[in-house]
C-alpha positions as CSV (number, residue, x, y, z in Angstrom):
1,M,195.0,246.6,83.4
2,N,195.9,242.8,84.5
3,D,192.4,240.9,85.0
4,P,192.2,239.6,88.3
5,A,190.4,236.7,87.5
6,K,193.3,235.4,85.1
7,G,195.7,236.4,88.0
8,S,198.5,239.1,87.7
9,P,202.6,238.5,87.9
10,S,202.2,239.2,91.5
11,D,199.7,236.1,91.9
12,K,202.1,233.8,90.9
13,L,204.1,232.3,93.7
14,W,207.0,232.3,91.6
15,G,206.2,235.7,89.6
16,G,208.6,238.2,91.0
17,R,210.9,238.3,88.0
18,F,208.3,238.6,85.4
19,A,207.0,242.0,84.0
20,E,203.8,240.6,82.4
21,Q,200.8,238.6,83.2
22,A,200.8,234.6,81.8
23,A,199.2,234.1,78.7
24,A,196.0,232.5,79.0
25,S,197.1,229.9,76.5
26,L,200.2,229.1,78.8
27,E,198.1,228.5,81.8
28,D,195.7,226.3,79.6
29,F,198.9,224.0,78.4
30,T,200.7,223.8,81.5
31,T,198.2,223.3,84.2
32,S,197.9,220.0,86.1
33,I,195.5,220.7,88.9
34,H,192.7,218.9,86.9
35,Y,194.7,215.7,87.6
36,D,196.9,216.4,90.3
37,S,194.6,217.1,93.1
38,R,194.3,214.0,93.7
39,L,197.4,214.1,95.6
40,F,196.2,216.8,97.8
41,H,195.8,214.5,101.1
42,H,199.9,213.4,100.4
43,D,200.9,216.8,99.7
44,I,199.2,218.2,103.2
45,M,201.0,215.2,104.9
46,G,204.2,216.4,103.3
47,S,204.1,219.8,104.2
48,K,202.9,219.2,107.8
49,A,206.1,217.0,108.2
50,H,208.0,219.8,106.5
51,A,206.7,222.7,109.0
52,R,207.3,220.5,112.2
53,M,210.7,220.2,111.0
54,L,211.1,223.8,110.2
55,V,210.1,224.7,113.9
56,R,212.4,222.4,115.2
57,Q,215.3,223.4,113.4
58,Q,214.0,227.3,114.5
59,L,213.4,228.4,110.8
60,I,210.1,229.3,111.9
61,T,208.8,230.1,115.0
62,A,206.2,227.6,117.0
63,E,203.5,229.9,116.6
64,E,204.0,230.1,112.8
65,G,204.5,226.3,112.7
66,E,200.6,226.0,114.9
67,A,198.8,228.5,112.3
68,I,200.5,226.2,109.3
69,L,199.6,223.0,110.7
70,Q,195.6,224.1,111.6
71,G,195.4,226.0,108.4
72,L,196.5,222.7,106.5
73,D,194.1,220.9,108.8
74,D,191.0,223.3,107.5
75,I,192.1,223.0,103.8
76,E,192.2,219.6,103.9
77,A,188.9,219.2,105.6
78,D,187.6,221.8,102.9
79,I,189.0,219.8,100.1
80,E,187.4,216.5,101.5
81,A,183.7,218.3,102.1
82,G,184.0,219.6,98.6
83,R,184.1,223.2,99.5
84,F,187.7,223.6,98.2
85,R,187.8,225.6,94.7
86,F,190.9,224.3,92.8
87,R,192.4,227.6,90.7
88,P,193.9,226.3,87.2
89,E,195.8,229.7,86.9
90,L,197.7,228.4,90.4
91,E,199.2,225.7,88.0
92,D,199.3,222.5,90.2
93,I,198.2,221.2,94.0
94,H,201.1,222.5,95.5
95,M,200.5,226.1,94.9
96,N,197.0,225.8,95.2
97,I,197.6,224.5,98.5
98,E,199.9,227.0,99.5
99,K,198.0,230.1,98.0
100,A,195.1,229.3,100.3
101,L,197.2,228.6,103.2
102,T,198.9,232.4,102.9
103,D,195.3,233.6,102.0
104,R,194.1,232.0,105.4
105,I,197.2,232.6,107.7
106,G,198.9,235.2,106.3
107,E,202.7,235.7,106.5
108,A,203.4,232.3,108.3
109,G,201.6,230.6,105.4
110,A,204.5,232.2,103.2
111,R,207.2,230.4,105.1
112,L,206.3,226.9,104.3
113,H,208.2,226.7,101.5
114,T,211.2,227.5,103.3
115,A,214.2,225.2,101.9
116,R,212.1,223.1,99.7
117,S,211.1,223.3,95.9
118,R,207.9,222.0,93.6
119,N,210.9,219.5,92.3
120,D,211.4,217.8,95.5
121,Q,207.9,218.5,96.8
122,I,206.2,216.7,94.0
123,N,208.7,213.8,94.3
124,L,207.5,213.4,98.0
125,D,204.0,213.6,96.9
126,M,204.2,210.7,94.5
127,R,206.3,208.5,96.6
128,L,203.5,209.1,99.5
129,Y,200.9,208.5,97.2
130,L,202.4,205.0,95.5
131,R,203.3,203.9,98.6
132,D,199.7,204.1,99.5
133,E,198.6,202.5,96.2
134,C,200.6,199.8,96.9
135,E,199.2,198.6,99.7
136,T,195.8,199.0,97.9
137,L,196.9,196.8,94.8
138,D,198.2,194.1,97.3
139,G,194.9,194.0,99.1
140,L,193.2,193.7,95.6
141,L,195.5,191.0,94.4
142,T,195.4,189.1,97.8
143,A,191.5,189.0,97.6
144,L,191.8,187.8,93.8
145,Q,194.6,184.9,95.2
146,R,191.5,184.1,97.9
147,R,189.0,183.7,95.3
148,L,191.2,181.3,93.1
149,A,192.1,179.4,96.2
150,A,188.4,179.1,97.5
151,L,187.6,177.7,93.6
152,A,190.5,175.4,93.6
153,R,189.4,174.4,96.9
154,K,185.9,173.5,95.4
155,H,187.1,172.0,92.2
156,L,189.8,169.7,93.6
157,G,188.8,166.6,91.9
158,T,187.7,168.1,88.3
159,I,190.0,166.9,85.7
160,M,190.1,169.3,82.3
161,P,192.5,169.1,79.6
162,G,195.6,170.9,80.0
163,Y,196.7,173.0,76.5
164,T,199.9,173.6,74.9
165,H,199.6,175.6,71.8
166,L,196.1,175.8,72.3
167,Q,196.0,172.0,71.5
168,R,194.9,169.5,74.0
169,A,198.2,168.2,75.8
170,Q,197.7,166.7,79.0
171,P,194.9,166.2,81.4
172,V,195.3,168.4,84.6
173,L,193.3,169.3,87.5
174,L,191.2,172.4,87.3
175,A,192.3,173.3,90.6
176,H,196.1,173.3,89.2
177,H,194.9,175.2,86.7
178,L,193.4,177.9,88.9
179,L,196.4,177.8,91.0
180,A,198.8,178.8,88.3
181,Y,197.0,182.0,88.3
182,A,197.1,182.2,91.9
183,T,200.9,181.6,91.6
184,M,201.2,184.6,89.1
185,F,199.4,187.0,91.3
186,G,201.6,186.0,94.4
187,R,204.5,187.3,92.1
188,D,202.7,190.3,91.3
189,R,202.5,191.0,94.9
190,G,206.1,190.4,95.8
191,R,207.2,192.8,92.7
192,L,204.9,195.2,94.1
193,A,206.6,194.8,97.5
194,D,210.1,194.9,96.3
195,C,209.0,197.9,94.2
196,K,207.8,200.0,97.3
197,K,211.2,199.5,99.2
198,R,212.5,202.0,96.5
199,I,209.6,203.9,96.4
200,N,209.9,204.3,100.4
201,V,213.0,207.0,100.3
202,L,212.5,210.5,101.4
203,P,213.1,213.2,98.6
204,L,212.2,216.2,100.6
205,G,215.5,218.4,101.2
206,A,216.5,218.0,97.6
207,A,215.3,221.6,96.9
208,A,215.3,222.4,93.3
209,I,218.4,220.8,92.2
210,A,221.4,221.2,94.7
211,G,220.0,220.7,98.2
212,T,220.1,223.9,100.4
213,G,222.2,225.9,102.4
214,L,219.3,226.1,105.3
215,P,220.1,223.9,108.4
216,I,217.1,221.5,107.7
217,D,217.0,217.9,109.4
218,R,215.9,215.3,106.3
219,D,216.5,212.5,109.1
220,Q,213.8,213.7,111.1
221,V,211.6,214.2,108.3
222,A,212.0,210.8,107.0
223,R,211.2,209.3,110.5
224,D,208.2,211.5,110.7
225,L,207.0,210.2,107.4
226,G,207.8,206.9,108.0
227,F,210.7,206.8,105.4
228,P,213.8,204.2,106.2
229,E,216.0,206.1,104.2
230,V,216.8,209.7,102.5
231,S,217.9,210.0,98.9
232,V,221.7,210.3,98.6
233,N,222.0,212.6,95.6
234,S,219.7,215.9,95.2
235,M,220.4,216.1,91.4
236,D,219.2,212.2,90.9
237,T,216.2,213.1,93.4
238,V,214.5,215.5,91.5
239,A,215.3,213.9,88.4
240,D,214.5,210.5,89.4
241,R,211.5,208.8,87.9
242,D,212.3,205.0,88.0
243,F,209.5,204.6,90.8
244,V,207.1,205.6,88.9
245,L,208.2,203.4,85.8
246,E,208.9,200.4,88.2
247,T,205.4,200.8,89.2
248,L,204.2,200.9,85.8
249,F,206.1,198.0,85.0
250,C,204.7,196.1,88.0
251,L,201.3,196.9,86.8
252,N,201.8,196.3,83.4
253,L,202.7,192.3,84.6
254,V,199.5,192.3,86.8
255,Q,197.3,193.5,83.9
256,L,199.1,191.3,81.5
257,H,198.3,188.3,83.9
258,L,194.6,189.6,84.2
259,S,194.4,189.4,80.1
260,R,195.5,185.8,80.1
261,L,193.2,184.7,82.5
262,S,190.5,186.9,80.9
263,E,191.7,185.3,77.4
264,E,190.8,181.6,79.0
265,L,187.6,182.9,80.3
266,V,186.3,184.0,77.1
267,L,187.3,180.9,75.6
268,W,185.7,178.5,78.6
269,S,182.4,180.6,77.9
270,T,182.0,180.0,74.3
271,K,179.8,177.3,72.8
272,E,182.7,175.4,71.5
273,F,184.4,174.9,75.0
274,A,181.3,175.6,77.4
275,F,183.3,174.9,80.4
276,I,182.0,177.9,82.4
277,R,179.0,179.9,82.7
278,I,179.3,183.6,83.5
279,G,176.7,184.9,85.6
280,D,173.9,187.2,83.6
281,R,174.8,190.2,86.2
282,Y,178.6,190.2,84.5
283,C,177.7,189.8,80.9
284,T,176.0,191.9,78.1
285,G,173.5,191.1,74.9
286,S,173.4,192.2,71.6
287,S,171.2,195.1,70.3
288,L,170.5,192.6,66.9
289,M,171.3,189.3,67.7
290,P,168.8,188.1,70.9
291,Q,170.4,185.0,71.8
292,K,174.3,186.4,72.6
293,K,175.6,186.5,75.8
294,N,178.6,188.3,75.8
295,P,181.4,188.0,78.2
296,D,182.2,192.0,77.9
297,I,184.1,191.9,81.3
298,P,187.1,189.6,80.7
299,E,187.2,191.0,76.9
300,L,187.4,194.7,78.2
301,V,189.9,193.5,81.2
302,R,192.0,192.0,78.4
303,G,191.5,195.0,76.1
304,K,193.1,197.2,78.8
305,S,195.9,195.6,78.7
306,G,197.3,198.1,75.7
307,R,196.0,200.6,77.8
308,V,198.5,200.2,80.8
309,T,201.4,198.8,78.4
310,G,200.8,202.3,76.8
311,A,201.1,204.3,79.8
312,L,204.8,202.7,80.4
313,V,205.9,203.4,76.9
314,S,204.6,206.7,77.2
315,L,206.9,207.4,80.4
316,L,210.0,205.8,78.6
317,M,209.7,207.7,76.0
318,T,209.0,211.0,78.0
319,M,212.2,210.2,80.4
320,K,214.9,208.7,77.8
321,G,216.8,211.9,76.5
322,L,216.1,214.1,79.4
323,P,219.1,216.0,80.9
324,L,219.8,216.2,84.8
325,S,218.2,217.3,86.4
326,Y,214.4,218.3,86.7
327,N,212.5,219.1,83.5
328,R,209.0,220.0,83.1
329,D,208.5,217.0,80.6
330,M,208.1,215.0,83.6
331,Q,204.9,216.4,84.8
332,E,203.6,213.9,81.8
333,D,204.2,211.6,84.3
334,K,201.3,211.4,86.4
335,E,198.2,211.4,83.9
336,P,199.3,208.0,82.5
337,L,200.2,206.7,85.8
338,F,196.8,207.7,87.4
339,D,195.3,206.4,84.6
340,A,197.3,202.8,84.7
341,L,196.4,202.5,88.6
342,D,192.8,203.1,88.3
343,T,192.6,200.7,85.3
344,V,194.3,197.8,87.3
345,K,192.3,198.1,90.2
346,A,189.2,198.5,88.6
347,S,190.3,195.1,86.7
348,L,191.2,193.1,89.7
349,A,188.3,194.0,91.5
350,I,186.0,193.0,88.9
351,T,187.4,190.0,87.7
352,C,187.7,189.1,91.7
353,E,183.7,189.8,91.7
354,M,182.8,187.8,88.6
355,L,184.7,184.8,89.4
356,G,182.6,184.6,92.4
357,D,179.4,184.4,90.3
358,T,181.2,181.8,87.7
359,V,179.9,178.0,87.5
360,F,182.8,175.8,86.3
361,D,181.2,172.8,84.4
362,A,182.9,169.7,85.7
363,E,181.4,167.2,83.5
364,K,182.0,169.2,80.3
365,M,185.6,169.6,81.5
366,R,186.4,165.6,81.9
367,A,184.4,165.0,78.7
368,A,186.6,167.1,76.7
369,T,189.8,164.9,78.1
370,E,188.7,162.2,76.1
371,G,189.9,162.0,72.5
372,G,193.1,163.8,71.2
373,F,195.5,160.6,73.0
374,M,196.2,162.9,75.9
375,T,197.9,160.1,77.8
376,A,200.3,159.3,75.0
377,T,203.0,160.7,77.4
378,D,201.8,158.4,80.1
379,L,202.3,155.5,78.0
380,A,205.9,156.6,76.9
381,D,206.7,157.1,80.8
382,Y,205.2,153.4,81.2
383,L,208.0,152.2,78.6
384,V,210.8,153.9,80.7
385,K,209.9,152.1,83.4
386,K,210.5,149.0,81.7
387,N,214.2,150.4,80.8
388,L,213.4,151.6,77.6
389,P,215.2,155.0,76.6
390,F,212.7,157.9,76.6
391,R,213.8,159.1,72.9
392,Q,212.8,155.4,71.8
393,A,209.9,155.1,74.1
394,H,208.8,158.4,72.5
395,G,208.7,156.9,69.2
396,V,207.0,153.7,70.3
397,A,204.3,155.8,71.7
398,G,203.8,157.9,68.6
399,R,203.7,154.7,66.3
400,I,201.0,153.5,68.6
401,V,199.3,156.8,68.1
402,A,199.3,156.4,64.7
403,R,197.8,152.9,64.7
404,C,195.0,153.9,66.9
405,Q,194.2,156.9,64.1
406,E,194.3,154.1,61.4
407,L,191.7,152.0,63.6
408,G,189.7,155.3,64.8
409,C,189.8,154.5,68.6
410,E,191.6,156.1,71.8
411,L,194.9,154.5,73.2
412,S,192.7,153.0,76.1
413,E,190.9,151.1,73.2
414,L,193.4,149.7,71.2
415,P,193.9,145.7,71.9
416,L,196.8,144.8,74.0
417,A,197.9,142.6,71.1
418,E,198.0,145.7,68.9
419,M,200.5,147.6,71.5
420,Q,202.6,144.7,72.0
421,A,202.9,144.3,68.0
422,V,205.0,147.7,68.4
423,S,206.8,147.2,71.4
424,P,206.7,143.6,73.1
425,L,207.7,145.4,76.8
426,I,203.8,146.4,76.9
427,G,201.8,144.3,79.4
428,P,198.8,143.8,80.5
429,D,199.6,146.3,83.4
430,I,199.2,149.1,80.8
431,G,195.5,149.7,81.1
432,S,196.1,151.9,84.5
433,S,198.5,154.3,82.8
434,L,196.4,154.8,79.9
435,S,193.6,156.2,82.3
436,I,192.6,159.9,82.6
437,E,192.6,159.6,86.3
438,G,195.7,157.5,86.3
439,S,197.3,160.1,84.3
440,V,196.7,162.9,86.5
441,N,197.9,161.3,89.5
442,S,201.0,159.9,88.3
443,R,202.3,163.5,87.9
444,I,203.6,163.7,91.3
445,S,206.8,165.6,90.9
446,A,206.9,168.8,93.0
447,G,204.5,171.4,91.6
448,G,202.7,168.5,89.6
449,T,199.2,168.2,89.0
450,A,198.6,164.8,91.1
451,R,196.1,165.5,93.7
452,A,198.4,165.0,96.5
453,R,200.6,167.8,94.9
454,V,197.7,170.0,94.3
455,E,196.4,169.6,97.6
456,E,199.9,170.6,99.4
457,A,200.1,173.6,96.7
458,L,196.6,174.7,98.1
459,A,197.2,174.2,101.7
460,A,200.5,176.1,101.3
461,L,198.7,179.1,99.5
462,E,195.9,179.2,102.2
463,Q,198.2,179.3,105.0
464,Q,200.1,182.3,103.3
465,L,196.5,184.2,102.8
466,G,195.3,182.9,106.2
467,I,192.4,180.8,105.2
468,H,191.5,178.1,107.4
469,S,189.5,175.3,105.4
């Protein structure tokens, strides 16, 4: 006799063709309810829209439709209250909800699946879910941009070394540096908004592979659920995970940008840099060395980049060899996607929070611009203004730097006569070109680090974010 706890063939909504009960090992291996249960709200939302359409198309009666909608409302309330028992033997979120509905309202519940398949149903659930997640991510990215904008506003006058190859290159404003990250996160928001356009396509109605012969109204379901368009090919629809891959790619870029910011926060918090002090609440200590204050949050955010990248690579490998149309392999899209979403959202939130408790040491940053001949390019630009070709000006500046190294002095300390010995074009007015402040404020090209340009860029960002300074 079949064990009712394990289910019998008749307990499976697809079990009519089978003479034997499913093996316990099969149920354990194929179940997805332990992770796709998070889709319950979107699964119910899609089922309600489908039921309303079935009523309008006279595929079920109005009374059956009312019973279905009320039953789904009750199930949703039970899940939200923690009263609903998810059954692993029912495999996934769709079958758990459908079985509960049928148990509660009888035959009307069994009519809900008319003209749809789990193939197009899961595609719908995922699109509804990701549509909401894109909005959540946009809110988190916006909050981080606002935090960076506030820090930039606070540090408009702070000068620091800009780096290339992790070597001191040219002086820049800290505000300019912070706005570089705000700009990256702005592009991330744009990519997610663009990705959302391709997510926001109704798949329901593709059924298992070929569409349905029943007189459904896909356009009405699309309007009901807020989809601006309907998918155009039933085979592509049920086989499509491009929208998941694209979301994962966008998540990877967000985490990559967070990782780059985190790397700088780790470096800047060291004694070697000492540019910032992260609040004690966001650091940990050593179990052995009592003096240690470790920047664990940016380290972990940086480290989690591999995890998010792994999610993308995992699904790329899953999808790369699949024939049309649906294959059970595609069940493997959810765990990496959910994990990547959770990771990126948590990383965004805690980075924004931590930056609010981070102190930037303006004096240390300014002091670090002394040494390293950071105004050598300004010397070359000065000579260009004297009508010397840039390549020749570059060579002159390089020889003057070499002379400074011989004498053990900075460019601003080298006597005018020494400079004129290399190039007679250099006059007494060279002094202002070699100052750190003069260098910063000379970078007046669009997007440059001159204070006037940075103030313009910050004002534009604040306007975009609705910040009134």
